[in-house]
Every structure is written in structure tokens, then in C-alpha cells.
C-alpha positions in Angstrom: 10.3 29.5 -17.3 13.9 29.6 -19.3 13.4 31.6 -22.4 16.5 30.3 -24.3 16.0 29.5 -28.2 18.2 26.8 -27.8 17.0 23.5 -26.0 19.2 22.8 -23.4 21.4 25.6 -23.1 20.2 27.0 -20.0 20.8 23.8 -18.1 23.9 23.3 -19.8 25.3 26.6 -18.3 24.1 25.6 -14.7 25.6 22.3 -15.0 29.0 24.1 -16.1 28.4 26.9 -13.2 28.8 24.5 -10.4 32.6 24.3 -9.9 32.5 28.1 -9.0 29.5 27.4 -7.0 31.4 24.9 -4.6 34.2 27.2 -4.6 31.7 30.1 -3.6 30.5 27.9 -0.7 34.2 27.1 0.6 34.9 30.8 0.3 32.2 32.8 1.1 29.9 30.2 3.1 32.1 28.9 5.8 31.4 31.7 8.4 27.8 30.9 8.6 28.2 27.4 8.6 30.7 27.4 11.3 28.0 29.6 13.6 25.2 27.1 12.8 27.4 24.2 13.5 28.5 25.9 16.9 24.7 26.3 17.7 23.7 22.3 17.0 26.9 21.2 19.0 25.4 23.2 22.1 22.0 21.6 21.7 24.0 18.1 21.3 21.0 16.8 19.7 19.7 13.0 20.0 18.0 12.8 16.9 18.2 15.0 13.6 15.3 14.9 11.1 16.1 15.8 7.3 12.8 17.5 5.5 12.4 18.1 1.7 10.7 17.1 -1.7 12.2 15.9 -4.7 15.8 16.6 -5.5 16.1 18.4 -1.9 14.9 15.1 -0.3 17.7 13.3 -2.1 20.3 15.8 -0.5 18.7 15.4 3.0 19.1 11.6 2.1 22.7 12.2 1.7 23.1 14.3 4.8 21.0 11.5 6.8 24.1 9.0 6.1 26.3 11.7 6.8 24.9 12.4 10.3 24.8 8.6 11.6 28.1 7.7 10.0 30.3 10.8 10.9 28.3 11.8 13.9 26.9 8.8 15.4 23.6 10.7 15.9 20.4 8.6 14.6 18.6 10.2 11.7 15.5 10.0 9.3 13.5 11.7 6.9 10.4 13.5 8.1 7.1 12.2 7.0 5.5 15.8 6.2 2.0 14.7 5.9 2.1 13.5 9.3 1.9 17.0 10.3 0.0 18.6 7.0 -2.4 16.2 6.5 -3.1 14.4 10.0 -2.1 17.0 12.0 -0.2 14.9 14.3 2.1 16.6 17.1 5.5 15.1 17.8 7.8 15.2 20.9 10.7 17.0 19.2 12.8 18.6 22.3 16.4 18.0 22.0 15.9 17.1 18.2 17.1 19.0 15.3 15.0 19.4 12.3 16.8 20.5 8.8 14.6 21.7 6.0 16.3 21.7 2.7 14.6 23.4 -0.1 15.8 25.6 -3.1 13.2 28.1 -3.4 12.0 27.8 0.7 8.6 28.4 -0.6 6.8 25.2 -0.8 3.9 25.4 1.7 4.2 21.9 3.2 8.0 22.3 3.8 7.1 25.8 5.9 4.4 24.2 7.7 6.5 21.2 8.6 9.3 23.3 9.8 6.9 25.7 11.7 5.3 22.6 13.6 8.8 21.5 14.3 10.0 24.5 16.2 6.7 24.6 18.0 7.2 21.1 19.2 10.2 21.9 20.4 12.8 21.2 17.7 15.8 23.3 16.7 15.2 24.3 13.3 17.5 25.2 10.4 16.6 25.8 6.8 19.1 25.3 3.9 18.1 27.0 1.2 18.8 28.9 -1.9 16.6 31.9 -1.0 17.9 33.9 2.2 14.7 36.0 1.9 11.9 32.9 1.8 9.5 32.4 4.3 11.1 29.0 5.3 14.3 31.2 6.0 12.6 33.6 8.2 10.5 30.7 10.0 13.4 28.6 11.2 15.8 29.5 14.0 18.8 29.0 11.8 19.6 29.4 7.7 22.2 28.4 5.6 22.4 30.1 2.1 23.6 27.4 -0.4 24.8 30.5 -2.6 23.8 28.8 -6.0 22.6 32.1 -7.7 19.2 32.1 -9.6 18.2 28.8 -11.1 16.3 29.0 -14.4 16.2 25.8 -15.7 13.6 23.4 -14.2 15.7 20.9 -13.3 17.7 21.6 -10.2 21.3 21.0 -10.9 23.8 23.4 -9.3 21.4 23.9 -6.2 21.8 20.2 -5.6 25.4 20.0 -5.2 25.4 23.3 -3.5 23.0 21.6 -1.3 25.3 18.6 -0.8 28.5 20.8 0.1 26.5 22.8 2.4 25.4 20.0 4.5 28.7 17.9 4.1 30.5 21.1 5.8 27.7 21.6 8.3 28.2 18.1 9.5 32.1 18.4 9.4 32.0 21.4 11.5 29.6 19.8 13.7 32.1 17.1 14.7 35.1 19.4 14.8 36.5 19.2 11.3 37.8 22.2 9.0 36.0 20.9 5.9 39.8 19.8 4.5 38.0 16.7 2.7 36.0 19.4 0.3 38.9 21.4 -0.6 39.6 19.9 -4.1 36.2 19.6 -5.2 35.7 22.5 -7.3 38.8 21.6 -9.4 37.8 18.0 -9.9 34.1 19.1 -11.0 35.8 20.9 -13.7 37.7 18.2 -15.0 34.4 16.1 -14.6 32.7 18.7 -16.6 35.4 18.7 -19.5 34.8 15.5 -20.5 31.4 16.0 -22.0 32.3 14.1 -25.1 32.5 10.7 -23.0 28.7 11.4 -21.7 27.4 12.2 -25.0 28.6 8.7 -26.4 26.9 6.6 -23.4 24.0 8.7 -24.1 23.6 7.4 -27.2 22.7 3.5 -25.8 19.8 5.3 -23.9 18.3 7.6 -26.7 15.5 4.7 -27.4 15.3 3.6 -23.8 11.8 3.6 -22.3 12.9 2.3 -18.6 16.0 1.7 -16.5 17.2 1.0 -13.2 19.9 3.0 -11.2 21.3 1.5 -8.3 23.9 2.3 -5.6 24.8 1.8 -1.8 25.8 4.1 1.2 26.5 7.7 0.3 26.0 6.7 -3.3 22.2 5.5 -3.0 21.4 9.5 -3.0 23.1 9.9 -6.1 21.1 7.4 -7.7 17.7 8.3 -6.4 18.9 12.3 -7.8 20.0 10.5 -11.3 16.6 8.5 -11.9 14.6 11.8 -10.9 16.7 14.0 -13.5 16.1 11.2 -16.6 12.5 10.8 -15.4 11.9 14.9 -15.5 13.9 15.6 -18.7 13.4 12.7 -20.9 10.5 11.2 -19.5 11.8 7.5 -19.3 10.8 5.5 -16.7 13.7 5.3 -14.1 13.6 3.6 -11.0 16.1 3.7 -8.3 17.2 1.0 -5.7 19.4 0.8 -2.7 21.7 -2.4 -4.3 20.4 -4.1 -1.1 17.0 -3.6 -1.6 17.3 -4.5 -5.6 18.5 -7.9 -4.4 15.1 -8.4 -2.1 13.1 -8.8 -5.1 13.2 -6.0 -7.6 16.6 -7.9 -9.4 13.4 -10.2 -11.0 12.5 -7.5 -13.6 16.3 -6.8 -14.9 17.4 -8.5 -18.0 19.1 -7.9 -21.1 16.0 -5.2 -22.3 16.8 -3.4 -18.8 19.6 -0.6 -19.0 21.2 -0.2 -15.4 23.2 2.7 -14.0 25.2 1.9 -11.0 27.0 4.5 -8.6 30.1 2.9 -7.5 32.6 5.4 -5.9 35.6 3.9 -4.3 34.9 3.2 -0.4 32.6 1.2 1.8 29.3 1.6 -0.4 31.5 0.8 -3.7 32.8 -2.6 -1.9 28.8 -3.3 -0.6 27.6 -2.8 -4.1 30.1 -5.5 -5.8 27.8 -8.7 -5.0 25.2 -6.8 -6.7 26.7 -5.6 -9.9 28.1 -9.6 -10.4 24.5 -10.5 -10.0 23.3 -8.0 -12.4 26.4 -8.7 -15.1 25.0 -12.8 -14.6 21.5 -11.8 -15.6 22.9 -10.1 -18.9 22.0 -6.7 -17.8 23.2 -3.8 -20.0 25.5 -2.1 -17.2 27.2 1.3 -17.1 29.2 1.9 -13.9 30.1 5.5 -12.7 32.8 5.1 -10.2 36.6 4.4 -9.8 38.3 3.0 -12.4 38.9 -0.4 -10.9 35.3 -1.0 -10.9 34.7 0.4 -14.4 37.2 -2.0 -15.7 36.0 -4.6 -14.0 32.1 -4.3 -15.5 33.5 -3.2 -18.9 31.9 0.2 -19.3 31.2 3.6 -17.4 32.4 6.9 -16.5 35.4 6.9 -14.6 35.6 9.2 -11.7 39.2 8.9 -10.6 40.3 9.9 -14.3 39.1 13.4 -13.1 41.1 14.0 -10.5 38.8 12.5 -8.0 40.9 9.6 -6.9 42.0 11.4 -3.8 38.2 12.7 -2.7 37.0 11.0 0.5 34.0 8.6 0.1 31.8 11.2 2.1 32.0 13.9 -0.7 32.2 11.7 -3.5 28.4 12.2 -4.2 29.1 15.8 -5.2 31.2 14.6 -7.7 29.0 11.4 -9.2 26.3 13.3 -9.9 27.7 15.7 -12.2 28.2 13.2 -15.3 24.7 11.8 -14.5 23.3 15.5 -14.8 24.8 15.6 -18.4 23.7 12.3 -19.1 20.5 12.9 -18.5 20.5 16.6 -20.8 22.2 14.6 -23.5 19.4 11.9 -23.4 16.8 14.4 -23.4 18.4 16.1 -26.4 18.7 13.1 -28.3 14.8 12.4 -27.7 13.9 15.4 -29.0 13.1 17.0 -25.8 14.1 20.2 -24.0 15.5 19.5 -20.6 15.2 23.6 -19.7 11.6 23.2 -19.5 10.1 19.7 -19.1 6.2 19.3 -19.3 4.2 19.8 -16.3 6.9 21.1 -14.1 7.4 24.5 -12.2 10.4 25.8 -10.4 8.6 26.2 -7.2 6.3 23.1 -6.8 3.6 23.9 -3.8 2.3 20.9 -2.1 0.7 20.8 1.3 
């Protein structure tokens, strides 16, 4: 548990460490990523399963979009209880199973990966702990190189997972990771705009609920932002795909429900526009994280393009989108008198089975 005397200072340091962490992956991590991509290309999997819990599950969802959009390979998220609770066996020959875990130590993740390997899958662990049981139990391993993470809410390990997974998918399709080259610099510029985030946070200091929404690649960002807000400030945050929000949950949104929307430039942002129009028509208190045009259209938010992210491809935009939302979660928690370094009832390694 963090021992800092200043609430939120450990989380602040780890948020601030992310540009260097991204640069480290682009420097030191590319060799192992290329090797893993070569092994996966040799298998030529017909299906990919991503396994994770919490923050790492959100990273897996992002990678699912990458796999289906960039590789044209169907992908899904593992239901681990089918293995750990129901003891079901699956026909996984020719499949790739990727387990994403910061610690590599949760029993259900280890058991699921072990069973997938026994059932014929090629298994890859993506962790922040090269010495973990999960790393040893998998055919392949990628270290996200984030260094020790002391604050209980995951920040730097999340963006490290995202970048590692993007580079893996990009190299599988024969790319060079060029779309990610500008990320460290863009991340630094975003993190230098903390005063903007602090001003936005004032609106949520007394909130007891909110909705976060996005489409496409940004959906993982919405889920991760809601998780960070819940675990640091105890606000009831619900994340929805913009499409799912229109299928019923929109009814809960009114002037009393703050809505955070993630709308980066690209197909996902275009698909979210009708949802934003409906939210505005219902009088929702709407804040948008995204491109300059969409933020201007809906009146309030955080402009990613103003931080040098305008040239960043949509498929890597989630690595930047989450940064102001991590800062927002921290600021809201501090404003409510909470210590985001050590939220109640949480442990760094969650042992589920």
C-alpha cells in the first residue's frame, strides 16, 4: 500500500511517468514484440481470445477491436468461469489466447491460461511482471516495462498494456509501429494541461452518479474511465457503448446525470455523434473528450487535438484519451476528501478464482 503522506501523490507520479513508459516500450520492447508477432503469424490463428480482469480486461477489449479491424480475425473476451467454475473444456487448436494481467498472479487468470494451453491454444501473457507464474505458464510473454506501480488504481500499466497490444497487432499485420511514434510527446503535452482537468473536476465533486460513453476503440476508454472514477472517488459511474446507451439506458439520463463522452476523430467518433445529439436534446450535462471540432460542437470538454494529438491515428487514440480521465478521477477523488492512492477495500493483486 502506498505510504505517501500526501493523498494522491503516488497516483500523480505514476500518471506523470506514462510518457517515459511509452517511450521505453518503443525503444526496449520492440524486439520481444516482433518475436511474438512472428510466432503468431506462423500459427495464423483463426480466432483470438483475450483474458483479463478489471483494467486489464479493458485493455483486452481494446485489443479485440484492433484484432477484428486491423487483422480481420474474429476475437472475443474469455469467460473465465467456464473454466474455473464449470470446468468446461474448449476446442482451442489453432486459436491464440492472450492473457493480460499487471501482476500475472491472479489464480483465475493463471488457471484459465493453463487450461487454454492444454486445450491446444497458443498462449501469450502480457504482464508487468516477467517473473510471474502467468508468464512462466504461457508459451509467449511480453513485459509491458511499466516498472513498479504503487498506487492501487492502475494508470501507467494500463497505457503500457494498450501500447504493447497495439504494437503486437501492428507487427502481426506487417507494420512497423509508426502510428505510435508520436505518442510519448503527445502524452507529455496532455499531462501538462492539468489545470484544465482540475477545472472540469469541480463539476463532479458532489456527483453521486454519472455515465461514460463512447463507440469503437474509445469504448475501452469509457469502461476504464468509469472504473477509475468508481474506485477512487466512489461515484456510481456506468459505462455504455453509445449504441447500447440508445437501446434503453438513455432513459436514465436527464439534467441530473452528468455524461462524459469519449469521441476521438475517426469512425468511432462519427458513429457517436447521433448519441451526443440525443444526449444534448435530453438536457444532459455533457462533457466531451476528443477532437477540437466535436468539443466545440457540444460546448465543453477536453480537446485532445490541442495537445498535439491531431495527427494520431484513431487506433492508438485510446492511449491518449485515458490520460485526462485518469487525472480527472484523481482530482475528483481529492475534491471529495478521498485518497486515490489507497481506495478502500482494494488490493493491488486481486485474487479471484
